[in-house]
C-alpha positions in Angstrom: 54.1 -53.8 -2.8 50.4 -54.5 -2.8 49.8 -57.8 -0.7 47.3 -60.6 -1.5 45.8 -61.8 0.9 45.5 -65.8 0.6 43.2 -67.4 3.6 42.8 -70.7 4.7 38.8 -70.3 4.7 37.4 -73.3 7.4 40.8 -73.2 9.4 39.8 -69.3 10.1 36.2 -70.3 10.6 37.2 -73.1 12.8 39.7 -71.4 14.9 36.9 -68.1 15.5 35.1 -68.7 18.5 32.3 -66.8 16.1 32.1 -67.7 13.3 32.6 -71.7 14.4 29.4 -71.4 16.4 27.4 -69.9 13.1 29.5 -73.0 11.0 28.0 -75.6 13.5 24.6 -74.8 13.1 25.2 -74.6 9.0 28.3 -74.4 6.8 26.9 -72.2 4.4 26.1 -70.0 6.9 29.9 -70.3 8.6 31.2 -69.0 5.2 28.9 -66.2 4.7 29.8 -64.7 7.6 33.5 -65.2 7.0 33.1 -63.4 3.4 31.0 -60.4 5.3 33.7 -60.0 7.3 36.0 -59.8 4.8 34.3 -57.8 2.9 34.5 -55.4 5.7 38.0 -55.5 5.9 38.1 -55.2 2.4 36.8 -51.4 2.7 39.2 -50.4 5.1 42.4 -51.8 3.7 41.7 -52.7 0.0 44.1 -55.6 -0.4 42.9 -58.4 -3.2 41.6 -61.4 -0.9 41.3 -65.0 -2.1 39.4 -67.1 0.5 40.3 -71.2 -0.2 37.7 -73.7 1.4 38.3 -77.2 0.8 35.8 -79.4 -1.9 37.4 -82.6 -1.1 34.1 -84.3 -0.9 32.6 -82.1 -3.9 32.6 -84.0 -6.7 33.8 -81.3 -9.1 36.7 -82.8 -10.9 37.6 -78.7 -11.4 38.2 -76.1 -9.1 34.9 -74.1 -8.5 36.1 -70.0 -8.6 33.3 -67.5 -7.4 33.4 -63.8 -6.6 31.8 -62.4 -4.7 31.5 -58.4 -3.1 35.2 -58.5 -4.4 36.4 -61.3 -2.3 37.6 -64.1 -4.9 36.4 -67.9 -2.9 38.1 -71.0 -4.8 36.6 -74.2 -3.7 39.2 -76.9 -4.4 38.5 -79.7 -6.7 37.2 -83.2 -6.1 40.3 -85.7 -4.1 42.6 -82.3 -3.6 43.0 -80.6 -0.1 42.7 -76.4 0.2 46.0 -76.7 1.8 47.9 -77.4 -2.2 45.3 -74.9 -3.5 47.1 -72.5 -1.3 50.4 -73.6 -1.4 49.9 -73.3 -5.4 49.3 -69.7 -5.0 52.1 -68.8 -2.9 54.0 -70.0 -5.6 52.0 -67.9 -8.2 52.4 -64.8 -5.9 55.9 -65.3 -3.9 56.3 -62.4 -1.9 53.2 -60.1 -2.6 51.3 -63.3 -0.8 50.7 -63.1 2.8 49.0 -66.4 4.4 46.5 -66.7 7.1 46.5 -70.6 8.4 47.4 -72.0 12.0 48.0 -75.4 10.0 52.0 -75.3 10.7 52.8 -77.2 7.5 51.1 -74.7 4.6 52.7 -72.0 7.0 56.2 -73.2 6.7 55.7 -73.6 3.3 54.2 -70.2 3.2 57.9 -68.9 4.9 60.1 -70.7 2.5 58.8 -69.0 -0.3 59.3 -65.8 0.7 55.2 -65.1 1.7 54.3 -64.1 4.6 52.4 -65.8 7.2 49.6 -64.7 10.0 48.0 -67.1 12.5 43.9 -67.3 12.3 43.3 -66.3 15.9 45.7 -63.0 14.8 44.0 -62.4 11.4 40.5 -62.6 13.3 40.9 -59.7 15.4 41.4 -58.1 12.6 38.6 -59.1 10.8 37.0 -58.1 14.2 38.5 -54.4 14.1 37.3 -54.2 10.8 33.9 -54.9 11.6 33.7 -52.7 14.4 35.3 -49.9 12.1 32.5 -50.4 9.0 30.1 -47.7 9.8 27.6 -49.9 7.3 28.0 -53.1 10.4 28.8 -50.9 13.2 26.0 -49.5 16.4 27.7 -46.9 18.1 24.6 -46.1 20.2 25.5 -48.6 22.8 29.4 -48.5 22.7 31.3 -46.5 25.8 33.4 -43.8 23.4 37.1 -44.2 25.4 39.6 -41.8 24.1 43.5 -42.7 24.0 45.6 -42.4 27.0 48.4 -41.1 26.2 51.9 -42.9 27.7 55.6 -42.5 28.1 56.2 -46.0 28.5 58.4 -47.5 25.8 57.8 -50.5 23.6 59.6 -52.7 21.4 61.7 -56.3 21.1 64.9 -57.0 23.7 66.9 -58.5 20.8 66.9 -57.4 16.7 64.7 -59.7 14.7 66.0 -61.7 11.8 66.1 -60.3 8.6 63.6 -62.9 7.4 61.3 -62.0 10.8 61.4 -58.2 10.0 60.2 -58.3 6.5 57.2 -61.0 7.6 56.5 -58.7 10.5 56.4 -55.7 8.2 53.9 -57.6 5.9 51.5 -58.4 8.5 51.8 -54.6 9.8 50.3 -53.8 7.2 47.5 -56.1 7.4 
């Protein structure tokens, strides 16, 4: 089963320490920086990605859809929040959807409809890793290469998670 990653764009930008600084300089630059990171991520994982931004202050009566470098970008129509668009996508995609947001209302709605959720900060760390692994954006000249250190330390939960939590976790591990 392939996953469809649905991202609450401004939520992710404003939760990220690096993207929020870029966004403070220019809203468009913040969006562009996010899309560039998503492109690096998509090169590694190949999951379909849709980013939803609020277009509530825009004067468009219809949703504006765009596709850039394989990333689907949706701006909500005037008077509509990105949360509503994300909820529609979750209903359409069902269990295939993985929603990236720190908005509790959207995350709860997604979980009720069988979609997995991941917090913006957790996903941003995965984006950082993808950016580092992407040869086009990586600069290995200054980076010290440290190897893997073997360990016998056991990892794992002290108790078994619920079936819903295990399914959600299995989906987010694929990210």
